[in-house]
Short mmCIF file of the C-alpha atoms (twelve columns), coordinates in Angstrom:
data_MODEL
# 
_entry.id   MODEL 
# 
loop_
_atom_site.group_PDB 
_atom_site.id 
_atom_site.type_symbol 
_atom_site.label_atom_id 
_atom_site.label_alt_id 
_atom_site.label_comp_id 
_atom_site.label_asym_id 
_atom_site.label_seq_id 
_atom_site.Cartn_x 
_atom_site.Cartn_y 
_atom_site.Cartn_z 
_atom_site.pdbx_PDB_model_num 
ATOM 1   C CA . UNK A 1   164.208 127.359 156.343 1 
ATOM 2   C CA . UNK A 2   161.076 128.731 157.526 1 
ATOM 3   C CA . UNK A 3   159.461 126.866 154.942 1 
ATOM 4   C CA . UNK A 4   161.628 123.626 155.438 1 
ATOM 5   C CA . UNK A 5   160.470 123.684 158.898 1 
ATOM 6   C CA . UNK A 6   156.610 124.247 158.511 1 
ATOM 7   C CA . UNK A 7   156.863 121.561 156.369 1 
ATOM 8   C CA . UNK A 8   158.027 119.059 158.689 1 
ATOM 9   C CA . UNK A 9   155.658 120.133 160.926 1 
ATOM 10  C CA . UNK A 10  152.992 119.698 158.730 1 
ATOM 11  C CA . UNK A 11  154.103 116.480 157.606 1 
ATOM 12  C CA . UNK A 12  154.682 115.042 161.473 1 
ATOM 13  C CA . UNK A 13  151.208 116.415 162.153 1 
ATOM 14  C CA . UNK A 14  149.571 114.706 159.108 1 
ATOM 15  C CA . UNK A 15  151.478 111.321 160.238 1 
ATOM 16  C CA . UNK A 16  150.287 111.664 163.750 1 
ATOM 17  C CA . UNK A 17  146.754 111.975 162.690 1 
ATOM 18  C CA . UNK A 18  147.490 108.549 160.827 1 
ATOM 19  C CA . UNK A 19  144.699 105.347 162.422 1 
ATOM 20  C CA . UNK A 20  146.152 102.360 163.612 1 
ATOM 21  C CA . UNK A 21  144.804 98.827  164.437 1 
ATOM 22  C CA . UNK A 22  144.849 98.959  168.102 1 
ATOM 23  C CA . UNK A 23  145.550 95.691  168.102 1 
ATOM 24  C CA . UNK A 24  148.396 95.515  166.484 1 
ATOM 25  C CA . UNK A 25  149.916 98.607  168.815 1 
ATOM 26  C CA . UNK A 26  149.223 96.301  171.314 1 
ATOM 27  C CA . UNK A 27  151.423 93.804  169.887 1 
ATOM 28  C CA . UNK A 28  153.944 96.121  169.201 1 
ATOM 29  C CA . UNK A 29  156.383 94.800  171.866 1 
ATOM 30  C CA . UNK A 30  156.185 91.506  171.678 1 
ATOM 31  C CA . UNK A 31  159.870 90.556  171.085 1 
ATOM 32  C CA . UNK A 32  161.029 92.957  174.323 1 
ATOM 33  C CA . UNK A 33  160.537 92.102  177.890 1 
ATOM 34  C CA . UNK A 34  156.774 94.191  177.602 1 
ATOM 35  C CA . UNK A 35  155.661 91.766  175.422 1 
ATOM 36  C CA . UNK A 36  152.676 90.909  177.756 1 
ATOM 37  C CA . UNK A 37  150.643 93.485  176.700 1 
ATOM 38  C CA . UNK A 38  149.520 91.974  174.272 1 
ATOM 39  C CA . UNK A 39  147.749 89.381  176.261 1 
ATOM 40  C CA . UNK A 40  146.513 92.259  178.343 1 
ATOM 41  C CA . UNK A 41  144.808 93.557  175.799 1 
ATOM 42  C CA . UNK A 42  143.430 89.862  174.694 1 
ATOM 43  C CA . UNK A 43  142.327 89.466  178.260 1 
ATOM 44  C CA . UNK A 44  140.187 92.366  178.236 1 
ATOM 45  C CA . UNK A 45  138.810 92.230  174.360 1 
ATOM 46  C CA . UNK A 46  138.883 88.933  173.328 1 
ATOM 47  C CA . UNK A 47  138.471 87.125  176.373 1 
ATOM 48  C CA . UNK A 48  134.568 86.934  177.306 1 
ATOM 49  C CA . UNK A 49  135.455 86.347  181.162 1 
ATOM 50  C CA . UNK A 50  134.651 89.167  183.791 1 
ATOM 51  C CA . UNK A 51  137.278 90.993  185.564 1 
ATOM 52  C CA . UNK A 52  136.327 91.901  189.058 1 
ATOM 53  C CA . UNK A 53  139.576 92.836  190.651 1 
ATOM 54  C CA . UNK A 54  142.493 94.379  188.726 1 
ATOM 55  C CA . UNK A 55  146.237 94.878  189.416 1 
ATOM 56  C CA . UNK A 56  148.190 97.556  188.024 1 
ATOM 57  C CA . UNK A 57  152.088 98.225  189.029 1 
ATOM 58  C CA . UNK A 58  155.189 97.344  188.128 1 
ATOM 59  C CA . UNK A 59  157.367 94.281  188.161 1 
ATOM 60  C CA . UNK A 60  157.515 94.170  191.824 1 
ATOM 61  C CA . UNK A 61  153.577 93.213  191.913 1 
ATOM 62  C CA . UNK A 62  153.912 90.814  188.942 1 
ATOM 63  C CA . UNK A 63  155.935 88.460  191.004 1 
ATOM 64  C CA . UNK A 64  154.453 89.091  194.037 1 
ATOM 65  C CA . UNK A 65  150.277 88.917  193.344 1 
ATOM 66  C CA . UNK A 66  149.044 85.735  192.432 1 
ATOM 67  C CA . UNK A 67  146.273 86.199  190.355 1 
ATOM 68  C CA . UNK A 68  144.833 82.800  190.342 1 
ATOM 69  C CA . UNK A 69  145.787 82.107  194.071 1 
ATOM 70  C CA . UNK A 70  143.797 85.452  195.107 1 
ATOM 71  C CA . UNK A 71  141.010 84.457  193.041 1 
ATOM 72  C CA . UNK A 72  140.574 80.903  194.938 1 
ATOM 73  C CA . UNK A 73  141.359 83.314  198.176 1 
ATOM 74  C CA . UNK A 74  138.638 85.085  197.580 1 
ATOM 75  C CA . UNK A 75  136.088 82.555  196.318 1 
ATOM 76  C CA . UNK A 76  137.108 80.659  199.877 1 
ATOM 77  C CA . UNK A 77  136.001 83.955  201.790 1 
ATOM 78  C CA . UNK A 78  132.777 84.051  199.971 1 
ATOM 79  C CA . UNK A 79  133.431 86.175  197.144 1 
ATOM 80  C CA . UNK A 80  133.947 84.259  194.081 1 
ATOM 81  C CA . UNK A 81  135.405 86.870  191.729 1 
ATOM 82  C CA . UNK A 82  137.919 86.917  188.618 1 
ATOM 83  C CA . UNK A 83  140.901 88.448  189.175 1 
ATOM 84  C CA . UNK A 84  143.897 89.413  187.178 1 
ATOM 85  C CA . UNK A 85  146.854 90.870  187.337 1 
ATOM 86  C CA . UNK A 86  147.960 93.728  184.945 1 
ATOM 87  C CA . UNK A 87  151.758 94.404  186.027 1 
ATOM 88  C CA . UNK A 88  154.156 95.190  183.968 1 
ATOM 89  C CA . UNK A 89  157.986 95.335  184.100 1 
ATOM 90  C CA . UNK A 90  159.561 98.815  185.113 1 
ATOM 91  C CA . UNK A 91  157.891 101.832 186.479 1 
ATOM 92  C CA . UNK A 92  155.720 105.052 184.696 1 
ATOM 93  C CA . UNK A 93  151.892 105.401 185.882 1 
ATOM 94  C CA . UNK A 94  151.569 107.096 182.087 1 
ATOM 95  C CA . UNK A 95  151.744 103.179 180.993 1 
ATOM 96  C CA . UNK A 96  149.504 102.651 184.422 1 
ATOM 97  C CA . UNK A 97  146.792 105.191 183.070 1 
ATOM 98  C CA . UNK A 98  146.658 103.553 179.341 1 
ATOM 99  C CA . UNK A 99  145.715 100.106 180.412 1 
ATOM 100 C CA . UNK A 100 143.330 101.087 182.956 1 
ATOM 101 C CA . UNK A 101 141.692 103.438 180.190 1 
ATOM 102 C CA . UNK A 102 141.412 100.077 178.364 1 
ATOM 103 C CA . UNK A 103 140.294 98.254  180.781 1 
ATOM 104 C CA . UNK A 104 137.079 100.545 181.547 1 
ATOM 105 C CA . UNK A 105 136.355 100.820 178.220 1 
ATOM 106 C CA . UNK A 106 135.791 96.751  178.282 1 
ATOM 107 C CA . UNK A 107 134.969 95.787  181.538 1 
ATOM 108 C CA . UNK A 108 133.073 96.653  184.840 1 
ATOM 109 C CA . UNK A 109 135.865 95.871  187.457 1 
ATOM 110 C CA . UNK A 110 134.885 96.104  191.192 1 
ATOM 111 C CA . UNK A 111 138.199 96.912  192.792 1 
ATOM 112 C CA . UNK A 112 141.242 98.523  191.343 1 
ATOM 113 C CA . UNK A 113 144.649 97.685  193.239 1 
ATOM 114 C CA . UNK A 114 147.341 99.848  192.468 1 
ATOM 115 C CA . UNK A 115 150.831 98.636  193.380 1 
ATOM 116 C CA . UNK A 116 153.043 101.447 195.115 1 
ATOM 117 C CA . UNK A 117 156.959 101.597 196.129 1 
ATOM 118 C CA . UNK A 118 158.834 103.457 198.509 1 
ATOM 119 C CA . UNK A 119 159.577 106.476 196.370 1 
ATOM 120 C CA . UNK A 120 157.985 107.196 192.548 1 
ATOM 121 C CA . UNK A 121 160.102 107.596 189.401 1 
ATOM 122 C CA . UNK A 122 161.100 110.927 187.902 1 
ATOM 123 C CA . UNK A 123 160.200 109.268 184.495 1 
ATOM 124 C CA . UNK A 124 156.831 107.811 182.120 1 
ATOM 125 C CA . UNK A 125 157.469 104.033 181.451 1 
ATOM 126 C CA . UNK A 126 159.193 103.357 178.592 1 
ATOM 127 C CA . UNK A 127 156.704 101.756 176.844 1 
ATOM 128 C CA . UNK A 128 154.161 104.402 176.917 1 
ATOM 129 C CA . UNK A 129 155.113 106.467 173.564 1 
ATOM 130 C CA . UNK A 130 154.849 102.857 171.590 1 
ATOM 131 C CA . UNK A 131 151.386 101.665 173.285 1 
ATOM 132 C CA . UNK A 132 149.251 105.011 174.299 1 
ATOM 133 C CA . UNK A 133 146.634 106.040 171.783 1 
ATOM 134 C CA . UNK A 134 148.285 109.770 169.722 1 
ATOM 135 C CA . UNK A 135 145.880 111.475 171.951 1 
ATOM 136 C CA . UNK A 136 147.270 110.795 175.231 1 
ATOM 137 C CA . UNK A 137 150.824 110.929 173.706 1 
ATOM 138 C CA . UNK A 138 150.464 114.375 172.329 1 
ATOM 139 C CA . UNK A 139 149.087 115.444 176.055 1 
ATOM 140 C CA . UNK A 140 152.159 116.152 178.250 1 
ATOM 141 C CA . UNK A 141 149.870 115.584 181.201 1 
ATOM 142 C CA . UNK A 142 151.663 117.912 183.472 1 
ATOM 143 C CA . UNK A 143 154.331 120.932 183.191 1 
ATOM 144 C CA . UNK A 144 157.677 119.248 183.326 1 
ATOM 145 C CA . UNK A 145 157.198 115.931 181.518 1 
ATOM 146 C CA . UNK A 146 160.941 114.623 181.100 1 
ATOM 147 C CA . UNK A 147 159.328 112.238 178.546 1 
ATOM 148 C CA . UNK A 148 157.173 114.614 176.397 1 
ATOM 149 C CA . UNK A 149 159.661 115.670 173.637 1 
ATOM 150 C CA . UNK A 150 160.927 111.880 173.331 1 
ATOM 151 C CA . UNK A 151 157.455 110.871 173.084 1 
ATOM 152 C CA . UNK A 152 156.216 112.870 170.760 1 
ATOM 153 C CA . UNK A 153 158.957 113.278 168.541 1 
ATOM 154 C CA . UNK A 154 158.370 109.256 168.056 1 
ATOM 155 C CA . UNK A 155 154.944 109.448 167.237 1 
ATOM 156 C CA . UNK A 156 155.177 110.371 163.819 1 
ATOM 157 C CA . UNK A 157 157.251 107.193 162.833 1 
ATOM 158 C CA . UNK A 158 154.873 104.931 165.029 1 
ATOM 159 C CA . UNK A 159 151.734 105.915 163.270 1 
ATOM 160 C CA . UNK A 160 153.586 105.333 160.065 1 
ATOM 161 C CA . UNK A 161 154.647 102.273 160.366 1 
ATOM 162 C CA . UNK A 162 151.691 100.998 161.867 1 
ATOM 163 C CA . UNK A 163 149.519 102.495 159.394 1 
ATOM 164 C CA . UNK A 164 151.180 100.397 156.941 1 
ATOM 165 C CA . UNK A 165 151.046 97.206  158.981 1 
ATOM 166 C CA . UNK A 166 147.052 97.691  158.684 1 
ATOM 167 C CA . UNK A 167 147.810 97.364  154.684 1 
ATOM 168 C CA . UNK A 168 150.804 94.410  155.139 1 
ATOM 169 C CA . UNK A 169 150.767 92.734  158.852 1 
ATOM 170 C CA . UNK A 170 152.731 90.259  157.900 1 
ATOM 171 C CA . UNK A 171 155.503 92.164  156.306 1 
ATOM 172 C CA . UNK A 172 155.689 93.811  159.586 1 
ATOM 173 C CA . UNK A 173 155.103 90.676  161.738 1 
ATOM 174 C CA . UNK A 174 152.062 92.603  163.281 1 
ATOM 175 C CA . UNK A 175 148.677 90.013  162.966 1 
ATOM 176 C CA . UNK A 176 145.925 92.476  162.717 1 
ATOM 177 C CA . UNK A 177 143.381 90.236  164.012 1 
ATOM 178 C CA . UNK A 178 143.401 88.562  167.453 1 
ATOM 179 C CA . UNK A 179 144.740 84.637  167.291 1 
ATOM 180 C CA . UNK A 180 143.413 81.871  169.839 1 
ATOM 181 C CA . UNK A 181 146.226 80.235  169.542 1 
ATOM 182 C CA . UNK A 182 148.568 82.949  170.689 1 
ATOM 183 C CA . UNK A 183 146.482 83.059  173.606 1 
ATOM 184 C CA . UNK A 184 147.598 82.843  177.076 1 
ATOM 185 C CA . UNK A 185 144.619 82.069  178.738 1 
ATOM 186 C CA . UNK A 186 142.295 83.778  181.196 1 
ATOM 187 C CA . UNK A 187 144.037 82.560  184.229 1 
ATOM 188 C CA . UNK A 188 148.029 83.672  183.256 1 
ATOM 189 C CA . UNK A 189 149.797 83.655  186.604 1 
ATOM 190 C CA . UNK A 190 152.512 86.325  186.907 1 
ATOM 191 C CA . UNK A 191 154.063 84.325  189.709 1 
ATOM 192 C CA . UNK A 192 155.387 81.570  188.087 1 
ATOM 193 C CA . UNK A 193 157.229 82.350  185.559 1 
ATOM 194 C CA . UNK A 194 157.675 85.267  183.023 1 
ATOM 195 C CA . UNK A 195 159.125 85.649  179.319 1 
ATOM 196 C CA . UNK A 196 162.147 87.666  178.664 1 
ATOM 197 C CA . UNK A 197 162.670 89.900  175.201 1 
ATOM 198 C CA . UNK A 198 163.914 86.752  173.117 1 
ATOM 199 C CA . UNK A 199 161.074 84.744  174.059 1 
ATOM 200 C CA . UNK A 200 163.343 82.410  176.972 1 
ATOM 201 C CA . UNK A 201 160.919 81.726  179.660 1 
ATOM 202 C CA . UNK A 202 161.908 82.083  183.591 1 
ATOM 203 C CA . UNK A 203 160.768 80.578  186.652 1 
ATOM 204 C CA . UNK A 204 160.266 82.317  189.540 1 
ATOM 205 C CA . UNK A 205 160.927 79.532  192.018 1 
ATOM 206 C CA . UNK A 206 164.633 80.977  192.370 1 
ATOM 207 C CA . UNK A 207 165.954 81.847  195.767 1 
ATOM 208 C CA . UNK A 208 169.335 83.531  196.620 1 
ATOM 209 C CA . UNK A 209 171.692 83.867  199.363 1 
ATOM 210 C CA . UNK A 210 171.456 86.461  201.870 1 
ATOM 211 C CA . UNK A 211 174.497 87.596  200.866 1 
ATOM 212 C CA . UNK A 212 173.673 88.671  197.303 1 
ATOM 213 C CA . UNK A 213 170.411 90.366  198.679 1 
ATOM 214 C CA . UNK A 214 172.536 92.452  200.467 1 
ATOM 215 C CA . UNK A 215 174.934 92.980  197.666 1 
ATOM 216 C CA . UNK A 216 171.967 93.919  195.529 1 
ATOM 217 C CA . UNK A 217 170.466 96.320  198.450 1 
ATOM 218 C CA . UNK A 218 173.562 98.164  198.362 1 
ATOM 219 C CA . UNK A 219 173.742 98.852  194.609 1 
ATOM 220 C CA . UNK A 220 169.548 99.531  194.556 1 
ATOM 221 C CA . UNK A 221 169.910 102.052 197.360 1 
ATOM 222 C CA . UNK A 222 173.354 104.015 196.041 1 
ATOM 223 C CA . UNK A 223 171.023 104.546 192.621 1 
ATOM 224 C CA . UNK A 224 168.184 106.090 194.675 1 
ATOM 225 C CA . UNK A 225 167.916 109.605 194.725 1 
ATOM 226 C CA . UNK A 226 165.736 111.683 197.627 1 
ATOM 227 C CA . UNK A 227 163.483 114.648 196.755 1 
ATOM 228 C CA . UNK A 228 165.234 117.273 194.970 1 
ATOM 229 C CA . UNK A 229 162.683 120.332 194.584 1 
ATOM 230 C CA . UNK A 230 161.178 120.060 197.756 1 
ATOM 231 C CA . UNK A 231 157.648 119.791 198.060 1 
ATOM 232 C CA . UNK A 232 156.065 123.206 197.012 1 
ATOM 233 C CA . UNK A 233 157.679 121.405 193.351 1 
ATOM 234 C CA . UNK A 234 156.652 117.804 194.066 1 
ATOM 235 C CA . UNK A 235 153.817 117.685 191.864 1 
ATOM 236 C CA . UNK A 236 156.559 118.379 189.024 1 
ATOM 237 C CA . UNK A 237 159.138 116.531 190.416 1 
ATOM 238 C CA . UNK A 238 157.431 113.573 190.467 1 
ATOM 239 C CA . UNK A 239 154.521 114.350 187.869 1 
ATOM 240 C CA . UNK A 240 154.162 111.037 186.500 1 
ATOM 241 C CA . UNK A 241 152.908 109.570 189.623 1 
ATOM 242 C CA . UNK A 242 150.883 112.152 190.702 1 
ATOM 243 C CA . UNK A 243 148.903 113.710 187.557 1 
ATOM 244 C CA . UNK A 244 148.146 109.580 186.511 1 
ATOM 245 C CA . UNK A 245 147.414 108.051 189.575 1 
ATOM 246 C CA . UNK A 246 144.633 111.131 190.501 1 
ATOM 247 C CA . UNK A 247 143.540 110.020 186.727 1 
ATOM 248 C CA . UNK A 248 143.137 106.848 187.285 1 
ATOM 249 C CA . UNK A 249 141.665 107.391 191.083 1 
ATOM 250 C CA . UNK A 250 139.217 109.793 189.314 1 
ATOM 251 C CA . UNK A 251 138.115 107.001 186.376 1 
ATOM 252 C CA . UNK A 252 137.596 104.738 188.853 1 
ATOM 253 C CA . UNK A 253 135.310 106.834 191.078 1 
ATOM 254 C CA . UNK A 254 133.004 108.068 188.182 1 
ATOM 255 C CA . UNK A 255 132.485 104.589 188.060 1 
ATOM 256 C CA . UNK A 256 131.968 103.659 191.688 1 
ATOM 257 C CA . UNK A 257 135.031 101.506 191.999 1 
ATOM 258 C CA . UNK A 258 136.795 101.285 195.209 1 
ATOM 259 C CA . UNK A 259 140.979 101.839 194.698 1 
ATOM 260 C CA . UNK A 260 143.359 100.472 196.734 1 
ATOM 261 C CA . UNK A 261 147.138 100.755 197.001 1 
ATOM 262 C CA . UNK A 262 149.336 98.174  197.665 1 
ATOM 263 C CA . UNK A 263 152.761 98.970  199.145 1 
ATOM 264 C CA . UNK A 264 155.731 96.348  198.285 1 
ATOM 265 C CA . UNK A 265 158.983 96.789  199.630 1 
ATOM 266 C CA . UNK A 266 162.288 95.690  198.239 1 
ATOM 267 C CA . UNK A 267 164.688 93.460  200.441 1 
ATOM 268 C CA . UNK A 268 165.947 95.320  203.783 1 
ATOM 269 C CA . UNK A 269 164.426 98.287  201.982 1 
ATOM 270 C CA . UNK A 270 162.201 100.965 204.350 1 
ATOM 271 C CA . UNK A 271 158.521 100.862 205.334 1 
ATOM 272 C CA . UNK A 272 157.763 104.547 204.751 1 
ATOM 273 C CA . UNK A 273 156.389 105.310 201.717 1 
ATOM 274 C CA . UNK A 274 157.145 108.680 200.410 1 
ATOM 275 C CA . UNK A 275 153.765 110.053 198.793 1 
ATOM 276 C CA . UNK A 276 151.739 107.670 201.456 1 
ATOM 277 C CA . UNK A 277 149.467 110.891 202.198 1 
ATOM 278 C CA . UNK A 278 148.927 111.300 198.269 1 
ATOM 279 C CA . UNK A 279 147.670 108.153 197.976 1 
ATOM 280 C CA . UNK A 280 145.271 108.129 201.389 1 
ATOM 281 C CA . UNK A 281 143.493 110.832 198.994 1 
ATOM 282 C CA . UNK A 282 142.225 107.893 197.128 1 
ATOM 283 C CA . UNK A 283 142.001 104.966 199.192 1 
ATOM 284 C CA . UNK A 284 143.802 102.593 201.758 1 
ATOM 285 C CA . UNK A 285 147.332 101.927 201.732 1 
ATOM 286 C CA . UNK A 286 147.897 98.256  202.648 1 
ATOM 287 C CA . UNK A 287 151.324 97.650  203.583 1 
ATOM 288 C CA . UNK A 288 153.099 94.485  202.775 1 
ATOM 289 C CA . UNK A 289 156.306 95.705  204.575 1 
ATOM 290 C CA . UNK A 290 156.979 92.713  206.383 1 
ATOM 291 C CA . UNK A 291 158.182 90.737  203.463 1 
ATOM 292 C CA . UNK A 292 161.254 92.639  203.453 1 
ATOM 293 C CA . UNK A 293 162.974 90.778  205.905 1 
ATOM 294 C CA . UNK A 294 162.421 87.365  204.864 1 
ATOM 295 C CA . UNK A 295 165.233 86.349  202.627 1 
ATOM 296 C CA . UNK A 296 163.614 82.910  201.976 1 
ATOM 297 C CA . UNK A 297 160.916 84.959  200.079 1 
ATOM 298 C CA . UNK A 298 163.370 87.046  197.612 1 
ATOM 299 C CA . UNK A 299 164.414 85.951  194.015 1 
ATOM 300 C CA . UNK A 300 166.122 89.122  193.684 1 
ATOM 301 C CA . UNK A 301 166.728 92.541  195.515 1 
ATOM 302 C CA . UNK A 302 163.051 93.701  193.938 1 
ATOM 303 C CA . UNK A 303 161.448 90.451  193.092 1 
ATOM 304 C CA . UNK A 304 159.386 88.189  195.402 1 
ATOM 305 C CA . UNK A 305 159.969 84.358  194.116 1 
ATOM 306 C CA . UNK A 306 157.180 81.753  194.163 1 
ATOM 307 C CA . UNK A 307 156.861 80.987  197.686 1 
ATOM 308 C CA . UNK A 308 157.219 84.808  198.538 1 
ATOM 309 C CA . UNK A 309 154.194 85.392  196.228 1 
ATOM 310 C CA . UNK A 310 151.796 83.299  197.522 1 
ATOM 311 C CA . UNK A 311 152.624 84.204  201.452 1 
ATOM 312 C CA . UNK A 312 151.916 88.174  200.524 1 
ATOM 313 C CA . UNK A 313 148.932 86.812  197.940 1 
ATOM 314 C CA . UNK A 314 147.004 85.154  201.081 1 
ATOM 315 C CA . UNK A 315 147.597 88.006  203.593 1 
ATOM 316 C CA . UNK A 316 146.056 90.077  200.745 1 
ATOM 317 C CA . UNK A 317 143.154 88.117  200.005 1 
ATOM 318 C CA . UNK A 318 141.106 89.068  202.937 1 
ATOM 319 C CA . UNK A 319 142.110 92.793  203.196 1 
ATOM 320 C CA . UNK A 320 140.455 93.252  199.135 1 
ATOM 321 C CA . UNK A 321 137.441 90.900  201.083 1 
ATOM 322 C CA . UNK A 322 136.898 93.615  203.250 1 
ATOM 323 C CA . UNK A 323 137.075 96.524  200.776 1 
ATOM 324 C CA . UNK A 324 134.871 94.680  198.339 1 
ATOM 325 C CA . UNK A 325 132.108 93.639  200.802 1 
ATOM 326 C CA . UNK A 326 131.802 97.572  201.944 1 
ATOM 327 C CA . UNK A 327 129.159 99.357  200.180 1 
ATOM 328 C CA . UNK A 328 130.738 101.641 197.304 1 
ATOM 329 C CA . UNK A 329 128.851 104.403 197.843 1 
ATOM 330 C CA . UNK A 330 131.138 104.018 201.616 1 
ATOM 331 C CA . UNK A 331 134.110 103.626 199.724 1 
ATOM 332 C CA . UNK A 332 134.258 106.165 196.846 1 
ATOM 333 C CA . UNK A 333 132.924 109.075 199.677 1 
ATOM 334 C CA . UNK A 334 136.150 108.506 201.770 1 
# 
C-alpha cells in the first residue's frame, strides 16, 4: 500500500509539472459563464493598446462600470487614458490575483481599481483551479484555505489535458494561438451584455419591479453568514480576501501603481463594509452605496442595469481622475 501510494504521489507530482500552453489554459472555460477569461488574456497579450486603468472584481463591478464610458469621461477631464473592466462572475480574490499577475507581466497600468462588497466570502474563485499557473495552485496562500485540497487534486488532471491539447488542439477544442476573428475587441463593454455558458447573449437593459427586488434581497440576506471566528482569526476565516488583496496591493505598490477599492452594494444593502479598515491600509474606499436605494438602476438584487451603470461610471470618473492626477509617490506612500 505504501508503494502504491508513493507511486501515485510521484505520478501526480510529475503530472503537475507538465508544461501547458498559456493561451489554451485561459481558453479552457469557453463554454462556461467564465468565458470572458479568454478575452482578458487576449486584451493583455494580443492587443497592442495600452491598459491605463484596470478594474478587477466580481460580476457586480462587471455590470456596474462601463469601461468605454469611463474612458470617455476621463478624456473629458483631460486624461486620455485607456480603461478596461476585467471583472468576472462570482467571487474569489485568488483568481483576481492571477489576472493581475498577467496584467503586470504584459502592460503598465497607471491605476488599479478593486471592486469590493459588504462582506467577503470564505472561499476562492471556482475558476482558479482551471486558470491559475500550477505554481499558484500548489501554493495554499494561507493556513485554512478551504479550497486548497480540491484545487490541488484537480491539478494533475488539468495538466495532463492541457499537455495533450498542445499536440491535438482541435480534438480538445482549445486553439493553440490567438485567433483575431474570435476577439471581442479592445472596447468590450460588460455593462451592455454578457455571454452565458451556453453561448447566449443577455442584455443588461432589464429593469425589474421593486417587489421582485425586495424578494431577492430577502433571499440574498438569508444566505449571508456573519463572521464566525472573530477578529483574532479573521486572517484565516477570510484568508482569500486578505491574503490575495494584500498581494495585489503589494505588487502594485512595487510598480508605483495606486490602488482604489470600489464598494458596490446590493439593492437595499448596508453601507457598512466589513473589511473597510483592511482595505484602507492600501488605498481609498470609493463608496457607491448611494445606488442601493434606486430600484430603477438594478437588473436584479446584486447587479446594476445599463442605466445604473452609466450613472455610477459618471460618478466614479472624477474620483479616479483625482487619484490619477496626484504624484505616484504621494499615493503609494499612504
